[in-house]
Structures are given as C-alpha cells and as structure tokens.
C-alpha positions in Angstrom: 240.5 209.4 169.9 241.0 212.4 172.1 238.4 212.9 174.7 239.5 216.4 175.5 237.0 219.0 174.4 234.2 216.6 173.6 231.6 219.0 175.2 232.1 221.5 172.4 230.2 219.8 169.6 226.7 218.2 169.3 226.8 214.5 170.2 224.5 212.9 167.5 225.3 209.3 168.6 225.0 209.7 172.4 221.6 207.9 172.5 223.3 204.7 171.3 226.4 204.7 173.6 226.8 201.2 175.1 223.9 199.6 173.2 224.2 196.8 170.8 223.6 198.4 167.4 224.1 197.8 163.7 226.1 200.5 162.0 225.6 200.8 158.2 228.9 202.0 156.8 230.0 202.9 153.3 233.2 201.1 152.4 234.5 200.9 148.8 231.1 201.9 147.4 229.4 199.1 149.3 227.0 199.4 152.3 228.4 197.2 155.0 226.4 196.4 158.2 228.6 196.3 161.3 227.2 194.9 164.6 228.9 196.9 167.3 228.6 199.2 170.3 229.4 202.9 170.2 231.9 203.8 172.9 232.8 207.4 172.1 232.4 210.2 169.7 234.5 213.2 168.6 233.6 216.1 166.3 234.6 214.0 163.2 234.7 210.3 164.3 232.7 207.6 166.1 234.6 204.9 168.0 232.9 201.5 168.0 233.7 198.2 169.8 233.4 195.4 167.3 234.3 192.8 169.9 236.0 192.9 173.3 239.4 194.5 172.9 238.8 195.6 169.3 237.8 199.2 168.8 237.7 201.1 165.5 237.2 204.7 164.6 234.9 205.5 161.7 234.7 209.0 160.1 231.1 210.2 160.5 230.8 210.7 156.7 231.1 206.9 156.3 228.1 206.2 158.5 224.9 205.8 156.6 222.5 204.6 159.3 222.3 203.3 162.9 219.8 200.9 164.2 219.4 199.0 167.5 220.5 195.5 166.8 217.2 193.7 167.5 215.3 196.1 165.2 217.9 195.9 162.5 217.9 192.2 162.4 214.1 191.9 162.4 213.7 194.4 159.5 216.5 193.1 157.3 215.9 189.3 157.6 212.1 189.1 157.1 
C-alpha cells in the first residue's frame, strides 16, 4: 500500500487506527468477522493486521461493518 498522497482523500477508518476491532467482510457471498487492527488506509483499500507480522489489504467495497472488539463480541454472543 502506497502511503504517498494519503492526505488527498477522506479517511473514513481513521478513528479505528490501532484499536482492536472486528471487521465484517464480504467473502464469497458470506459475511466473515475478522478480529484485527487497522494500520493504514488508501483511497481504495484498508490495511489490517490480523496478527503480528501478518497484514492484509481489503478493498473498501468488501467491508460491511466495523465494531470495536469488546462491543462486537458482547453484541454477537449474547
């Protein structure tokens, strides 16, 4: 992910940078919850850290929802 020029688009995900979150992602017509941390954002992608040393870029159109991890676990498991 190229960090150059990142100030030229709205950063929708900035509030969640570095926080433990659950990203709800659409993969093969399924909704998949992904516990992770958002580490960066470009105009089209969001880079997340799934575990130390393992980062993945998700196209923004695949992201259905973002919740802070504690809130997401409480609301989905009760």
